[in-house]
Structure formats: C-alpha cells, structure tokens
PDB file of N, CA, C, O and CB in Angstrom:
ATOM      1  N   MET A   1     212.758 178.193 -29.462  1.00  0.00           N
ATOM      2  CA  MET A   1     212.592 177.080 -30.368  1.00  0.00           C
ATOM      3  C   MET A   1     213.309 177.372 -31.691  1.00  0.00           C
ATOM      4  O   MET A   1     214.015 176.507 -32.210  1.00  0.00           O
ATOM      5  CB  MET A   1     211.099 176.796 -30.605  1.00  0.00           C
ATOM      6  N   TYR A   2     213.136 178.579 -32.241  1.00  0.00           N
ATOM      7  CA  TYR A   2     213.776 178.898 -33.513  1.00  0.00           C
ATOM      8  C   TYR A   2     215.293 178.945 -33.368  1.00  0.00           C
ATOM      9  O   TYR A   2     216.023 178.559 -34.281  1.00  0.00           O
ATOM     10  CB  TYR A   2     213.258 180.233 -34.049  1.00  0.00           C
ATOM     11  N   GLY A   3     215.756 179.413 -32.231  1.00  0.00           N
ATOM     12  CA  GLY A   3     217.192 179.416 -31.978  1.00  0.00           C
ATOM     13  C   GLY A   3     217.750 178.015 -31.903  1.00  0.00           C
ATOM     14  O   GLY A   3     218.851 177.755 -32.389  1.00  0.00           O
ATOM     15  N   TRP A   4     217.002 177.106 -31.297  1.00  0.00           N
ATOM     16  CA  TRP A   4     217.437 175.717 -31.207  1.00  0.00           C
ATOM     17  C   TRP A   4     217.536 175.100 -32.599  1.00  0.00           C
ATOM     18  O   TRP A   4     218.501 174.402 -32.909  1.00  0.00           O
ATOM     19  CB  TRP A   4     216.472 174.904 -30.328  1.00  0.00           C
ATOM     20  N   ILE A   5     216.530 175.363 -33.436  1.00  0.00           N
ATOM     21  CA  ILE A   5     216.561 174.843 -34.806  1.00  0.00           C
ATOM     22  C   ILE A   5     217.747 175.439 -35.561  1.00  0.00           C
ATOM     23  O   ILE A   5     218.460 174.720 -36.261  1.00  0.00           O
ATOM     24  CB  ILE A   5     215.232 175.159 -35.545  1.00  0.00           C
ATOM     25  N   TRP A   6     217.963 176.745 -35.425  1.00  0.00           N
ATOM     26  CA  TRP A   6     219.048 177.411 -36.135  1.00  0.00           C
ATOM     27  C   TRP A   6     220.408 176.845 -35.713  1.00  0.00           C
ATOM     28  O   TRP A   6     221.278 176.637 -36.559  1.00  0.00           O
ATOM     29  CB  TRP A   6     218.999 178.926 -35.881  1.00  0.00           C
ATOM     30  N   ARG A   7     220.595 176.599 -34.432  1.00  0.00           N
ATOM     31  CA  ARG A   7     221.873 176.069 -33.954  1.00  0.00           C
ATOM     32  C   ARG A   7     222.122 174.644 -34.427  1.00  0.00           C
ATOM     33  O   ARG A   7     223.277 174.245 -34.573  1.00  0.00           O
ATOM     34  CB  ARG A   7     221.921 176.116 -32.443  1.00  0.00           C
ATOM     35  N   HIS A   8     221.076 173.868 -34.670  1.00  0.00           N
ATOM     36  CA  HIS A   8     221.249 172.474 -35.058  1.00  0.00           C
ATOM     37  C   HIS A   8     221.294 172.257 -36.577  1.00  0.00           C
ATOM     38  O   HIS A   8     221.508 171.133 -37.029  1.00  0.00           O
ATOM     39  CB  HIS A   8     220.138 171.657 -34.472  1.00  0.00           C
ATOM     40  N   LEU A   9     221.099 173.303 -37.354  1.00  0.00           N
ATOM     41  CA  LEU A   9     221.232 173.172 -38.806  1.00  0.00           C
ATOM     42  C   LEU A   9     222.711 173.205 -39.190  1.00  0.00           C
ATOM     43  O   LEU A   9     223.486 173.950 -38.591  1.00  0.00           O
ATOM     44  CB  LEU A   9     220.450 174.302 -39.539  1.00  0.00           C
ATOM     45  N   PRO A  10     223.108 172.410 -40.175  1.00  0.00           N
ATOM     46  CA  PRO A  10     224.517 172.395 -40.568  1.00  0.00           C
ATOM     47  C   PRO A  10     224.857 173.569 -41.487  1.00  0.00           C
ATOM     48  O   PRO A  10     223.971 174.170 -42.095  1.00  0.00           O
ATOM     49  CB  PRO A  10     224.856 171.076 -41.261  1.00  0.00           C
ATOM     50  N   GLY A  11     226.139 173.884 -41.581  1.00  0.00           N
ATOM     51  CA  GLY A  11     226.615 174.863 -42.535  1.00  0.00           C
ATOM     52  C   GLY A  11     226.738 176.266 -41.965  1.00  0.00           C
ATOM     53  O   GLY A  11     226.497 176.505 -40.782  1.00  0.00           O
ATOM     54  N   ASN A  12     227.121 177.186 -42.845  1.00  0.00           N
ATOM     55  CA  ASN A  12     227.248 178.585 -42.441  1.00  0.00           C
ATOM     56  C   ASN A  12     225.868 179.257 -42.500  1.00  0.00           C
ATOM     57  O   ASN A  12     224.851 178.587 -42.682  1.00  0.00           O
ATOM     58  CB  ASN A  12     228.274 179.337 -43.355  1.00  0.00           C
ATOM     59  N   ALA A  13     225.846 180.582 -42.346  1.00  0.00           N
ATOM     60  CA  ALA A  13     224.572 181.302 -42.262  1.00  0.00           C
ATOM     61  C   ALA A  13     223.765 181.189 -43.553  1.00  0.00           C
ATOM     62  O   ALA A  13     222.542 181.064 -43.502  1.00  0.00           O
ATOM     63  CB  ALA A  13     224.819 182.770 -41.938  1.00  0.00           C
ATOM     64  N   TRP A  14     224.436 181.233 -44.721  1.00  0.00           N
ATOM     65  CA  TRP A  14     223.714 181.148 -45.991  1.00  0.00           C
ATOM     66  C   TRP A  14     223.091 179.775 -46.183  1.00  0.00           C
ATOM     67  O   TRP A  14     221.960 179.670 -46.657  1.00  0.00           O
ATOM     68  CB  TRP A  14     224.647 181.463 -47.155  1.00  0.00           C
ATOM     69  N   VAL A  15     223.804 178.738 -45.827  1.00  0.00           N
ATOM     70  CA  VAL A  15     223.271 177.383 -45.953  1.00  0.00           C
ATOM     71  C   VAL A  15     222.124 177.186 -44.975  1.00  0.00           C
ATOM     72  O   VAL A  15     221.108 176.579 -45.315  1.00  0.00           O
ATOM     73  CB  VAL A  15     224.374 176.333 -45.709  1.00  0.00           C
ATOM     74  N   ARG A  16     222.284 177.691 -43.778  1.00  0.00           N
ATOM     75  CA  ARG A  16     221.199 177.596 -42.783  1.00  0.00           C
ATOM     76  C   ARG A  16     219.954 178.348 -43.247  1.00  0.00           C
ATOM     77  O   ARG A  16     218.834 177.872 -43.058  1.00  0.00           O
ATOM     78  CB  ARG A  16     221.667 178.150 -41.423  1.00  0.00           C
ATOM     79  N   ALA A  17     220.145 179.510 -43.848  1.00  0.00           N
ATOM     80  CA  ALA A  17     219.005 180.279 -44.348  1.00  0.00           C
ATOM     81  C   ALA A  17     218.293 179.523 -45.463  1.00  0.00           C
ATOM     82  O   ALA A  17     217.064 179.497 -45.515  1.00  0.00           O
ATOM     83  CB  ALA A  17     219.463 181.659 -44.850  1.00  0.00           C
ATOM     84  N   LEU A  18     219.067 178.909 -46.354  1.00  0.00           N
ATOM     85  CA  LEU A  18     218.469 178.133 -47.441  1.00  0.00           C
ATOM     86  C   LEU A  18     217.717 176.914 -46.899  1.00  0.00           C
ATOM     87  O   LEU A  18     216.610 176.621 -47.351  1.00  0.00           O
ATOM     88  CB  LEU A  18     219.553 177.686 -48.435  1.00  0.00           C
ATOM     89  N   ILE A  19     218.304 176.214 -45.947  1.00  0.00           N
ATOM     90  CA  ILE A  19     217.632 175.058 -45.342  1.00  0.00           C
ATOM     91  C   ILE A  19     216.378 175.508 -44.606  1.00  0.00           C
ATOM     92  O   ILE A  19     215.351 174.832 -44.661  1.00  0.00           O
ATOM     93  CB  ILE A  19     218.582 174.313 -44.377  1.00  0.00           C
ATOM     94  N   SER A  20     216.454 176.639 -43.920  1.00  0.00           N
ATOM     95  CA  SER A  20     215.276 177.164 -43.219  1.00  0.00           C
ATOM     96  C   SER A  20     214.157 177.492 -44.196  1.00  0.00           C
ATOM     97  O   SER A  20     212.991 177.202 -43.928  1.00  0.00           O
ATOM     98  CB  SER A  20     215.644 178.413 -42.410  1.00  0.00           C
ATOM     99  N   LEU A  21     214.505 178.096 -45.327  1.00  0.00           N
ATOM    100  CA  LEU A  21     213.504 178.409 -46.340  1.00  0.00           C
ATOM    101  C   LEU A  21     212.856 177.137 -46.880  1.00  0.00           C
ATOM    102  O   LEU A  21     211.639 177.085 -47.057  1.00  0.00           O
ATOM    103  CB  LEU A  21     214.135 179.207 -47.485  1.00  0.00           C
ATOM    104  N   VAL A  22     213.658 176.123 -47.137  1.00  0.00           N
ATOM    105  CA  VAL A  22     213.118 174.847 -47.618  1.00  0.00           C
ATOM    106  C   VAL A  22     212.210 174.220 -46.563  1.00  0.00           C
ATOM    107  O   VAL A  22     211.163 173.669 -46.903  1.00  0.00           O
ATOM    108  CB  VAL A  22     214.263 173.874 -47.983  1.00  0.00           C
ATOM    109  N   LEU A  23     212.592 174.295 -45.303  1.00  0.00           N
ATOM    110  CA  LEU A  23     211.744 173.742 -44.237  1.00  0.00           C
ATOM    111  C   LEU A  23     210.420 174.487 -44.129  1.00  0.00           C
ATOM    112  O   LEU A  23     209.374 173.863 -43.948  1.00  0.00           O
ATOM    113  CB  LEU A  23     212.476 173.794 -42.895  1.00  0.00           C
ATOM    114  N   VAL A  24     210.451 175.802 -44.236  1.00  0.00           N
ATOM    115  CA  VAL A  24     209.218 176.594 -44.180  1.00  0.00           C
ATOM    116  C   VAL A  24     208.318 176.246 -45.360  1.00  0.00           C
ATOM    117  O   VAL A  24     207.110 176.083 -45.190  1.00  0.00           O
ATOM    118  CB  VAL A  24     209.538 178.110 -44.175  1.00  0.00           C
ATOM    119  N   LEU A  25     208.892 176.133 -46.547  1.00  0.00           N
ATOM    120  CA  LEU A  25     208.095 175.776 -47.719  1.00  0.00           C
ATOM    121  C   LEU A  25     207.506 174.371 -47.579  1.00  0.00           C
ATOM    122  O   LEU A  25     206.382 174.129 -48.020  1.00  0.00           O
ATOM    123  CB  LEU A  25     208.949 175.866 -48.989  1.00  0.00           C
ATOM    124  N   ALA A  26     208.243 173.452 -46.978  1.00  0.00           N
ATOM    125  CA  ALA A  26     207.731 172.099 -46.759  1.00  0.00           C
ATOM    126  C   ALA A  26     206.557 172.107 -45.786  1.00  0.00           C
ATOM    127  O   ALA A  26     205.585 171.377 -45.980  1.00  0.00           O
ATOM    128  CB  ALA A  26     208.844 171.186 -46.233  1.00  0.00           C
ATOM    129  N   VAL A  27     206.642 172.922 -44.751  1.00  0.00           N
ATOM    130  CA  VAL A  27     205.537 173.021 -43.789  1.00  0.00           C
ATOM    131  C   VAL A  27     204.309 173.635 -44.446  1.00  0.00           C
ATOM    132  O   VAL A  27     203.194 173.155 -44.242  1.00  0.00           O
ATOM    133  CB  VAL A  27     205.955 173.856 -42.562  1.00  0.00           C
ATOM    134  N   VAL A  28     204.498 174.690 -45.231  1.00  0.00           N
ATOM    135  CA  VAL A  28     203.368 175.323 -45.926  1.00  0.00           C
ATOM    136  C   VAL A  28     202.731 174.347 -46.903  1.00  0.00           C
ATOM    137  O   VAL A  28     201.506 174.272 -46.995  1.00  0.00           O
ATOM    138  CB  VAL A  28     203.827 176.595 -46.671  1.00  0.00           C
ATOM    139  N   TYR A  29     203.551 173.597 -47.635  1.00  0.00           N
ATOM    140  CA  TYR A  29     203.034 172.589 -48.566  1.00  0.00           C
ATOM    141  C   TYR A  29     202.216 171.533 -47.820  1.00  0.00           C
ATOM    142  O   TYR A  29     201.121 171.176 -48.254  1.00  0.00           O
ATOM    143  CB  TYR A  29     204.192 171.920 -49.335  1.00  0.00           C
ATOM    144  N   ALA A  30     202.739 171.040 -46.715  1.00  0.00           N
ATOM    145  CA  ALA A  30     202.018 170.029 -45.940  1.00  0.00           C
ATOM    146  C   ALA A  30     200.694 170.575 -45.407  1.00  0.00           C
ATOM    147  O   ALA A  30     199.692 169.861 -45.388  1.00  0.00           O
ATOM    148  CB  ALA A  30     202.885 169.533 -44.778  1.00  0.00           C
ATOM    149  N   LEU A  31     200.686 171.824 -44.978  1.00  0.00           N
ATOM    150  CA  LEU A  31     199.441 172.423 -44.497  1.00  0.00           C
ATOM    151  C   LEU A  31     198.403 172.502 -45.609  1.00  0.00           C
ATOM    152  O   LEU A  31     197.251 172.116 -45.412  1.00  0.00           O
ATOM    153  CB  LEU A  31     199.705 173.818 -43.928  1.00  0.00           C
ATOM    154  N   PHE A  32     198.804 173.000 -46.775  1.00  0.00           N
ATOM    155  CA  PHE A  32     197.844 173.167 -47.861  1.00  0.00           C
ATOM    156  C   PHE A  32     197.404 171.845 -48.479  1.00  0.00           C
ATOM    157  O   PHE A  32     196.273 171.743 -48.956  1.00  0.00           O
ATOM    158  CB  PHE A  32     198.434 174.044 -48.928  1.00  0.00           C
ATOM    159  N   GLN A  33     198.258 170.840 -48.483  1.00  0.00           N
ATOM    160  CA  GLN A  33     197.923 169.574 -49.123  1.00  0.00           C
ATOM    161  C   GLN A  33     197.183 168.612 -48.211  1.00  0.00           C
ATOM    162  O   GLN A  33     196.363 167.826 -48.685  1.00  0.00           O
ATOM    163  CB  GLN A  33     199.164 168.922 -49.621  1.00  0.00           C
ATOM    164  N   TYR A  34     197.454 168.657 -46.915  1.00  0.00           N
ATOM    165  CA  TYR A  34     196.921 167.634 -46.016  1.00  0.00           C
ATOM    166  C   TYR A  34     196.076 168.194 -44.874  1.00  0.00           C
ATOM    167  O   TYR A  34     194.978 167.698 -44.622  1.00  0.00           O
ATOM    168  CB  TYR A  34     198.050 166.839 -45.446  1.00  0.00           C
ATOM    169  N   VAL A  35     196.566 169.208 -44.188  1.00  0.00           N
ATOM    170  CA  VAL A  35     195.880 169.685 -42.983  1.00  0.00           C
ATOM    171  C   VAL A  35     194.647 170.501 -43.328  1.00  0.00           C
ATOM    172  O   VAL A  35     193.573 170.231 -42.791  1.00  0.00           O
ATOM    173  CB  VAL A  35     196.826 170.518 -42.130  1.00  0.00           C
ATOM    174  N   PHE A  36     194.765 171.495 -44.209  1.00  0.00           N
ATOM    175  CA  PHE A  36     193.624 172.339 -44.529  1.00  0.00           C
ATOM    176  C   PHE A  36     192.482 171.569 -45.206  1.00  0.00           C
ATOM    177  O   PHE A  36     191.326 171.785 -44.844  1.00  0.00           O
ATOM    178  CB  PHE A  36     194.070 173.472 -45.418  1.00  0.00           C
ATOM    179  N   PRO A  37     192.756 170.676 -46.178  1.00  0.00           N
ATOM    180  CA  PRO A  37     191.648 169.903 -46.742  1.00  0.00           C
ATOM    181  C   PRO A  37     190.975 168.991 -45.714  1.00  0.00           C
ATOM    182  O   PRO A  37     189.766 168.768 -45.780  1.00  0.00           O
ATOM    183  CB  PRO A  37     192.146 169.071 -47.903  1.00  0.00           C
ATOM    184  N   TRP A  38     191.743 168.473 -44.778  1.00  0.00           N
ATOM    185  CA  TRP A  38     191.148 167.634 -43.734  1.00  0.00           C
ATOM    186  C   TRP A  38     190.269 168.473 -42.801  1.00  0.00           C
ATOM    187  O   TRP A  38     189.205 168.012 -42.388  1.00  0.00           O
ATOM    188  CB  TRP A  38     192.251 166.915 -42.924  1.00  0.00           C
ATOM    189  N   ALA A  39     190.692 169.693 -42.464  1.00  0.00           N
ATOM    190  CA  ALA A  39     189.968 170.523 -41.511  1.00  0.00           C
ATOM    191  C   ALA A  39     188.820 171.298 -42.139  1.00  0.00           C
ATOM    192  O   ALA A  39     187.935 171.755 -41.416  1.00  0.00           O
ATOM    193  CB  ALA A  39     190.910 171.478 -40.858  1.00  0.00           C
ATOM    194  N   GLU A  40     188.801 171.462 -43.448  1.00  0.00           N
ATOM    195  CA  GLU A  40     187.788 172.298 -44.109  1.00  0.00           C
ATOM    196  C   GLU A  40     186.361 171.850 -43.830  1.00  0.00           C
ATOM    197  O   GLU A  40     185.525 172.715 -43.566  1.00  0.00           O
ATOM    198  CB  GLU A  40     188.021 172.300 -45.595  1.00  0.00           C
ATOM    199  N   PRO A  41     186.013 170.557 -43.868  1.00  0.00           N
ATOM    200  CA  PRO A  41     184.629 170.183 -43.558  1.00  0.00           C
ATOM    201  C   PRO A  41     184.242 170.438 -42.103  1.00  0.00           C
ATOM    202  O   PRO A  41     183.055 170.511 -41.782  1.00  0.00           O
ATOM    203  CB  PRO A  41     184.417 168.729 -43.879  1.00  0.00           C
ATOM    204  N   LEU A  42     185.219 170.571 -41.233  1.00  0.00           N
ATOM    205  CA  LEU A  42     184.946 170.795 -39.816  1.00  0.00           C
ATOM    206  C   LEU A  42     184.711 172.268 -39.484  1.00  0.00           C
ATOM    207  O   LEU A  42     184.229 172.589 -38.398  1.00  0.00           O
ATOM    208  CB  LEU A  42     186.091 170.267 -38.986  1.00  0.00           C
ATOM    209  N   LEU A  43     185.047 173.161 -40.410  1.00  0.00           N
ATOM    210  CA  LEU A  43     184.930 174.594 -40.165  1.00  0.00           C
ATOM    211  C   LEU A  43     183.614 175.133 -40.721  1.00  0.00           C
ATOM    212  O   LEU A  43     183.098 174.600 -41.704  1.00  0.00           O
ATOM    213  CB  LEU A  43     186.116 175.342 -40.786  1.00  0.00           C
ATOM    214  N   PRO A  44     183.064 176.185 -40.105  1.00  0.00           N
ATOM    215  CA  PRO A  44     181.734 176.679 -40.486  1.00  0.00           C
ATOM    216  C   PRO A  44     181.732 177.683 -41.629  1.00  0.00           C
ATOM    217  O   PRO A  44     180.871 178.563 -41.649  1.00  0.00           O
ATOM    218  CB  PRO A  44     181.085 177.303 -39.305  1.00  0.00           C
ATOM    219  N   PHE A  45     182.658 177.594 -42.585  1.00  0.00           N
ATOM    220  CA  PHE A  45     182.707 178.581 -43.660  1.00  0.00           C
ATOM    221  C   PHE A  45     181.538 178.448 -44.624  1.00  0.00           C
ATOM    222  O   PHE A  45     181.216 179.416 -45.313  1.00  0.00           O
ATOM    223  CB  PHE A  45     184.005 178.454 -44.417  1.00  0.00           C
ATOM    224  N   GLY A  46     180.899 177.304 -44.701  1.00  0.00           N
ATOM    225  CA  GLY A  46     179.779 177.114 -45.608  1.00  0.00           C
ATOM    226  C   GLY A  46     178.439 177.501 -45.009  1.00  0.00           C
ATOM    227  O   GLY A  46     177.425 177.485 -45.707  1.00  0.00           O
ATOM    228  N   ASP A  47     178.417 177.849 -43.720  1.00  0.00           N
ATOM    229  CA  ASP A  47     177.172 178.227 -43.063  1.00  0.00           C
ATOM    230  C   ASP A  47     176.874 179.697 -43.343  1.00  0.00           C
ATOM    231  O   ASP A  47     177.403 180.584 -42.671  1.00  0.00           O
ATOM    232  CB  ASP A  47     177.252 177.964 -41.538  1.00  0.00           C
ATOM    233  N   VAL A  48     176.028 179.949 -44.333  1.00  0.00           N
ATOM    234  CA  VAL A  48     175.709 181.313 -44.735  1.00  0.00           C
ATOM    235  C   VAL A  48     174.414 181.724 -44.052  1.00  0.00           C
ATOM    236  O   VAL A  48     173.453 180.956 -44.029  1.00  0.00           O
ATOM    237  CB  VAL A  48     175.590 181.435 -46.285  1.00  0.00           C
ATOM    238  N   THR A  49     174.383 182.935 -43.495  1.00  0.00           N
ATOM    239  CA  THR A  49     173.189 183.418 -42.808  1.00  0.00           C
ATOM    240  C   THR A  49     172.463 184.495 -43.595  1.00  0.00           C
ATOM    241  O   THR A  49     171.503 185.079 -43.093  1.00  0.00           O
ATOM    242  CB  THR A  49     173.555 183.949 -41.447  1.00  0.00           C
ATOM    243  N   VAL A  50     172.897 184.769 -44.811  1.00  0.00           N
ATOM    244  CA  VAL A  50     172.265 185.785 -45.643  1.00  0.00           C
ATOM    245  C   VAL A  50     171.276 185.088 -46.569  1.00  0.00           C
ATOM    246  O   VAL A  50     171.608 184.077 -47.187  1.00  0.00           O
ATOM    247  CB  VAL A  50     173.327 186.601 -46.458  1.00  0.00           C
ATOM    248  N   ASP A  51     170.050 185.629 -46.668  1.00  0.00           N
ATOM    249  CA  ASP A  51     169.074 185.023 -47.575  1.00  0.00           C
ATOM    250  C   ASP A  51     169.316 185.514 -49.000  1.00  0.00           C
ATOM    251  O   ASP A  51     170.223 186.313 -49.230  1.00  0.00           O
ATOM    252  CB  ASP A  51     167.627 185.352 -47.125  1.00  0.00           C
ATOM    253  N   GLY A  52     168.524 185.051 -49.946  1.00  0.00           N
ATOM    254  CA  GLY A  52     168.757 185.355 -51.354  1.00  0.00           C
ATOM    255  C   GLY A  52     168.172 186.662 -51.825  1.00  0.00           C
ATOM    256  O   GLY A  52     168.244 186.938 -53.023  1.00  0.00           O
ATOM    257  N   SER A  53     167.592 187.495 -50.967  1.00  0.00           N
ATOM    258  CA  SER A  53     166.992 188.748 -51.428  1.00  0.00           C
ATOM    259  C   SER A  53     168.061 189.750 -51.818  1.00  0.00           C
ATOM    260  O   SER A  53     169.199 189.686 -51.353  1.00  0.00           O
ATOM    261  CB  SER A  53     166.088 189.341 -50.347  1.00  0.00           C
ATOM    262  N   THR A  54     167.667 190.687 -52.690  1.00  0.00           N
ATOM    263  CA  THR A  54     168.610 191.682 -53.175  1.00  0.00           C
ATOM    264  C   THR A  54     168.726 192.885 -52.252  1.00  0.00           C
ATOM    265  O   THR A  54     169.658 193.677 -52.393  1.00  0.00           O
ATOM    266  CB  THR A  54     168.207 192.136 -54.545  1.00  0.00           C
ATOM    267  N   GLY A  55     167.813 193.038 -51.322  1.00  0.00           N
ATOM    268  CA  GLY A  55     167.880 194.149 -50.388  1.00  0.00           C
ATOM    269  C   GLY A  55     167.161 195.394 -50.863  1.00  0.00           C
ATOM    270  O   GLY A  55     167.181 196.400 -50.154  1.00  0.00           O
ATOM    271  N   THR A  56     166.522 195.381 -52.034  1.00  0.00           N
ATOM    272  CA  THR A  56     165.845 196.576 -52.543  1.00  0.00           C
ATOM    273  C   THR A  56     164.551 196.832 -51.789  1.00  0.00           C
ATOM    274  O   THR A  56     164.112 197.979 -51.694  1.00  0.00           O
ATOM    275  CB  THR A  56     165.559 196.436 -54.039  1.00  0.00           C
ATOM    276  N   GLU A  57     163.930 195.787 -51.250  1.00  0.00           N
ATOM    277  CA  GLU A  57     162.662 195.965 -50.532  1.00  0.00           C
ATOM    278  C   GLU A  57     162.869 196.694 -49.215  1.00  0.00           C
ATOM    279  O   GLU A  57     161.999 197.446 -48.775  1.00  0.00           O
ATOM    280  CB  GLU A  57     161.999 194.613 -50.277  1.00  0.00           C
ATOM    281  N   ALA A  58     164.004 196.479 -48.590  1.00  0.00           N
ATOM    282  CA  ALA A  58     164.250 197.080 -47.266  1.00  0.00           C
ATOM    283  C   ALA A  58     164.475 198.587 -47.371  1.00  0.00           C
ATOM    284  O   ALA A  58     164.196 199.305 -46.412  1.00  0.00           O
ATOM    285  CB  ALA A  58     165.466 196.419 -46.595  1.00  0.00           C
ATOM    286  N   GLY A  59     164.958 199.075 -48.473  1.00  0.00           N
ATOM    287  CA  GLY A  59     165.253 200.491 -48.612  1.00  0.00           C
ATOM    288  C   GLY A  59     164.037 201.341 -48.922  1.00  0.00           C
ATOM    289  O   GLY A  59     164.148 202.566 -48.900  1.00  0.00           O
ATOM    290  N   GLN A  60     162.879 200.757 -49.211  1.00  0.00           N
ATOM    291  CA  GLN A  60     161.706 201.543 -49.592  1.00  0.00           C
ATOM    292  C   GLN A  60     160.763 201.745 -48.459  1.00  0.00           C
ATOM    293  O   GLN A  60     159.727 202.389 -48.625  1.00  0.00           O
ATOM    294  CB  GLN A  60     160.986 200.897 -50.716  1.00  0.00           C
TER     295      GLN A  60
END
C-alpha cells in the first residue's frame, strides 16, 4: 500500500517525502480533531475501580 502511494505521488524523492509528511500530518490532525473525540465516550477510560481510600489501613 505504501509503495502504491509513493509511486502515485508527483515529483522527485524530496517532493514525495514532503507530500508524504503533509499527508501524515493531515491524518494525525483528522484523528485528533474528529475520530478520537467521537470515540472517547465509547471507551472505558473513565471507569475507575479504585476506591477513595489512602491505603494506610491495609498496611497495619
């Protein structure tokens, strides 16, 4: 897949590298702006299983 993308980009190797970098940055931007905020409520990161005790009672 990456070879196919590389072959279809215009220009020499430096131009292709620059276009590839811009494409990667665009994908990362889209993930952080749209995909991750949409998926965050669906993920269990807010489900905490630790209670509020300090743990000093268990050591005695």
